[in-house]
Steps between C-alpha positions, in 0.01 A plus 500: 500500500836626625390862458178437692689328781746788520212747514329312781826486695552874456146569624562273797821680589321835472223384735755370752690826476187704569410274793849540647474875457163502679652303788781751535262798479276347766792426731638853452160650583477283809841620621406862426173467692681358803755783486221760490335332798829517693490877437142512638361594157218253546257629236765490228625164621150351488452613140836360389452171685156449347654553157771248591227257606326525163824450307626208709166320506486525121860382465528212746293184545264488797679441827840638396714610800578840344128580514511409868792736563310777320194432716714530811615841377140609446393371840787672679430833330130487592589401856743790537229726359262383772264329256479172688165394354649525151830341599350189663368330183826580318701331775258207501542453124878509541483245783287264292736536204813421704327212675405357162862519385688371804254410776419654840865514613609733220634832631282690252190325634601558863576869444183565300277317750655696785396819320146364455481460878654843554243668274221324686654627825514860378140475379388398850411145396683354796342155506579443130853631548558266794372204297716587198819546702453196727451278194809649338714431808373141501600460136845646571569274800808286451589675174563868573734564797309632802780751559456679167388859434195394298384256771545777756290741297222244451486427875493874578210555257324200654537647850360831374201316353445341842531842668247640255250257653572647847688187607772721647650253749547237228644755257739634764630151572559437129679830443717482814610149399579632153689796645714277723578277203603800293746604771642154564517351148786635281287455188232732635701807597425841354179562310291210641570626852380849408193361322406300810563795734282727285221239511528483879471880517181488292362221717558692822349816348183307415504337845527833683851444636686814387819445705558157348414641158759777538769253606463282192438792267848629581646162396287473188599835353 
């Protein structure tokens, strides 16, 4: 009986060891894929990240946060590659996973849902994008500081979704308010200001106001 118990324990330790090894391999592949994406080697990154996905899904229980982080890497690589139609469902899966873990105020959920709305925006699905981003801002209210870079980016994408529907006056008001906030609020200096200025330049280009577009383009560069 003692020998049998010892054998079972050894088998159990071996299984746990292999599972731990799979976790580490999957995490290493995920990091490698993200590094390749940073170098704009999108095809290679996609292949590596899909391999990481298979390993991590086989190693972790459903809904594990490391799978969510891997999905975010996949979504970001596809987005950088310009494959928004492929990126959107990946971001949506990540958002659902993070929401299931920690609820709608989790930073992983907020970030992933913002990217869902951004993909919809880039695909020209402006009404869907507006709906996605307005709902997200409602969920964030009172939890995420209004003067935060991610809130700024969501509001800028929302304004661009509004502009995509030719509601230029409304979009201009939203973006100018955002731009003033980015100048006045210490927490919104730097990149958010440039992001907002670049969005204003695109708005004025679409609106046929080249002088205004040039003014904000110089700030957004």
